[in-house]
N, C-alpha and C positions, 0 to 999 in steps of 0.2 A: 350269930353262927347258924341260926335256924334255917337260913336259905340253903345251906349245903346239905341239909337232910333230904332235899328233893333230888331224885336221880337226874332229872333233866338239867338242874343247875350244876350238878357235879360234872356232867358231860360238857355243858356250856363253858364253865370256867376252865376246864382242862383244854378244850379245843382253842379257846381264846388265848390261853397262856402259850400254847405251842405256836399259834399263829403270830403272837407278839414276839416270840423269839426268832422265828423263821424269817419273817418279813424284813426286819432291819438287817439281818445277817447278809442276805443277798442284796438288800437295798444299799448297803454301804458301798458295794462295788458299782452299782448302777449310778449312784450319785457321783462317785469318783470318775466315771466315764462321761459325766454331764448329760445323762439320759434320764433325768428325774421323772419324765412323763412316760417312760417305757411301760411302767405298770399299768397306766391307763390304757395304753394301746393294747397290751396283752389282755387286759380285762375285757375289752370289746371283742377280741378274737375268741375269748372263752364264751362270750354270749353266743357266737356262731355255733360253738360246740353244743351248748345247751339247747339251742334251737334245733340242731340236727338230731339230738336225742329225742325231742318231742316229735319230730317228723318220723323217726324210725321206731319209736316206741321202746327205746333202750334206756339204760341208766345214764343220768346226766354226767356224773363225775368222770368215768373213763373216757367218754367221747370228748368232754371239755378239755381234759388233759392232753389227749392226742392232737386235737385241733389247735390248741394253744401252743404246744411245743412245735408243731409243724409250721405254724405261722411265724413263730419267733425265729426258727432256724432259717426259714426262707428269707426273711428280712435281713438277718445277719449275713447270709451268704451274698445277697445283693449288695449290701454295704461293703463287704470285703472286696467284691469284684468291681466296685466303683460305678455300679449301674443305678444306684439309688442312694441318696444322702439319708442321714438319720431322720430329718424332718419329713422327707417324702415317705419313708418306710412307716413312720409313726402315723402319718395321715391315712395310709392304706389300712393300717390296723384299726384306727378309730372308726372310719366310716364304713369300710367294707365289712368288718366283723359285726358291728352293731346292726347294720341294715340287713345283712343276710340272716343274722340270728332272729331278728324280729319277724322277717318274712317267713322263715322256716317254721317258727312257732305258730304263726297264723295258718300256714298250710297244714300243720299237724293238728289243728283244731283246738289249740290251747289258748292262743291269743297272747298279746303282749303282757297282759296282767299276770300270766303264769311265770313270767321272768322276774317278777319283783323280789321274790325271796332270794334269788341269786344275785340280783343287782344291789340290794341293800343288806343282805345277810339275814339269817334266821337261826340264831344260836340255839334257841329253845327247842328247835325241831331236829337237832342233831342226834343221830342214833349211835348205839354202841359201835357198830361197824364203821361209821364215819370217824369216830374218835380213834379207832385202831388204825385206819388208813392215814389219817392226819399225823398220828404219832410216828408211823413208819417213814413216811415221806419227809416229815420234819427232821427226823434223825439223819436221813440221807443228806438233806440240804445243809444241816448244821455241820456234819462231819466234813463235807467237802469245802464249805465256806471257811471253816476254822483251820482245817488241816492243810489246805492249799493257799492260805492267805498271803504268804510272801510272793508266790508266783502270780496269783490273781491280782494282787495289788500292783506288781510290776507291769503287768499287761495293761491294766486300766489306767495307770499313771502315764506310761509312755510306751506305746506299741513298738515304735522303731527301736528304741533302746532295748526293749525286751527281746526283740528279734535278734539283735546283735549278741545278746547273752546266750542265745541258743534255745530260748523257751519256745514251746509250740503255741505261738500266739493265736493262730487260727482256731485250734481246738479249745484253747482256754477261753477265747471269746464266745465260742459256741456253748461251752459249759455254762458260762455266766447267764446267757439268755435262756438256756434250757432250765436252769435252776430258777430263774425269775418266772418263767412260764408255769412251772410246777407250783411255785409259791403263790402266784396269783390265783391259780385254779383251786388250790386247797383252801384259800382264804375266802372263797365266794360264799361259804356258809357262815362265816364268822363276821367279817366286816362288810362283805359284799364286793362285787366286781367293780362298782363305781367308786369305792372308797379304799380299796386295798392299796392303791398307789400312795395314799397318805401314810399308811403304816410302813411303807418302804422308804419314805423320804423324811417325814417329820421327826421320828426318833433319831435318825442319822444326823439331821441338822441340829437337834438338841445336843447330841453327844459331841458334835464338833464345837458347840458353844463351851463345853466343859473340858474337853481333852484336846491335846495337840497331836500326839502320835496317832498313826493309823491304827495300830493294834488296840490302844486304849479306846479309840473311837468305835471300833468294831464291837468290842465287848460291852462298852458303855451303851451303845445303841440297842444291843440285844436286851440288856437289863432294863432300859427305859421302856422298850417295846413291851416286854413282859409285864412290867409294872402298870402301864396305862391300860393294857388289855385286861388285866385282872380288875383294876379299879373301875374301868368303864363297864365291865360286865356286871359287877356288883351294883354300881350306880344305876344301871338301866333297870335292875330288878326293883330297887326302891323308888325310883323316879318314874317308873312305868314309861320308859322311852325306848326307842330303837337301839339295840345293843351296838350295832356297827357305828352309827352316828355318835353315840355316847363315847365309845372308845376313841374315835378320831378327835372329838372335842377335848377329851382329857389330854390327848397327845399335844394338841395345839396349846392348851393352857400351860402344860409343862414347858413347852418350847418358849412361850412368852415370858415365863418366870425366869428362865435361864438366860434369855437373850441379853439382859444388861450385864451379865457376868463375862461376856465374851471378851471385850477389849481389856478388861482388868486382868483376866487369867492369861491371855496371850501376851500382854505386856510383861507380866511377871516371868513368863516362860522365856521370852526373848532375852531379858536381862540375865536370867540364870544360865542360859546356853552360852551367852557371851562370856560370863565370868568363869564358867567351869571348863570351857573348851578352847575358845579362840585365844585367850590371853596366854595360856600355859603350853598347850600341846598341839597347836595348829601348825601343821607342816605342809609345805607346798612341794610336790614332786613334779619335776619337769617332764618326766616320762611316766606313763602308766606302769606300775610294777609288774603287771601280768594281765592276761586276758580273763575277763569275768566269765564264770560258768553258771549254770542253772542251780548249782549247789549253794551259791552265795545268797544270803538273805537280804532282801530289799527292805529298807526301813525308812518310813517317812521322817524327814528332819526339816521342820519349818516348811520352806517353799521348794525343797528339792528332795532327792532320794539318796540315801547313803547305802553302801553295800558292805556287809559284814563278812569277814573271812579271816581265819587264823588269828583271831584276837584284834584285828585291825578294822577300822571303820573309815571308809573314804568315799568320795563322790566326785564325778567328773565336773570340772569347772573350766569352761572355755577350752583352751588347748593343753590343760594340765589337770592333775588330780589334787584335791584337797584331802589330806588325811587327818583324822581326829584320833 
């Protein structure tokens, strides 16, 4: 416990813990949308913000957040208007952000080497102000990700059906990418811009190995992210290794350990669902009993979505509804 007597380690552990909670929280929705590499693209846009701060002589964090959020919103709007696919948008993020960031850092007299602490993280150099900012923005991200999880999940799982339900799909999609941009930028001092995507994806994949429902996967990913962030930070102190790389390696090790459990746990869940629901109280309704509204909670159920209302739980199935 002597490592926690040092103030810089206290700040490092706290910042890593918050980043470990925040990254999988928004990463769960990113993975659900099959945009696992979005974090990498946003990380490269944040490099452009850091380079711009070197060029203008201002603080890196505020500019990086503004540039990253602007880039994320621009790509999402282009995607919604059908002018760019997800792959094209990510390519623009990758190459344009990184190239412009390195160029502006050179024009500002810093050179590409000055970007290394942001690319790979620098936990031990985090200040008290950095910790406060990370804590405030982490609270905002966590409150929105957890508080809006039924609506965000519905939008990420099936945009068309969410539109039919009356959800504000466009704004919810924009919220997801904005929260992802904030998360990526806030994590540049902990795991680094080049590795933050790993913390948005790997804990989520690990949680999906262990849990079936979306809600359990969300909270499980957050717990796993916090655990590996704490373990990686402590391990980097004793092993004298880069903190960001150590955190990501710990996340990969946990994923590999849980991987063999996937088929066993999912097979057991499939049998339980069949025994508990389909044999006794599975009812087929020829007509939908009513029109779904945004108040109905969307619940992941195997390979489809159930909607909960008035004590009933049912899902669209072809030209009818199955009620559980």
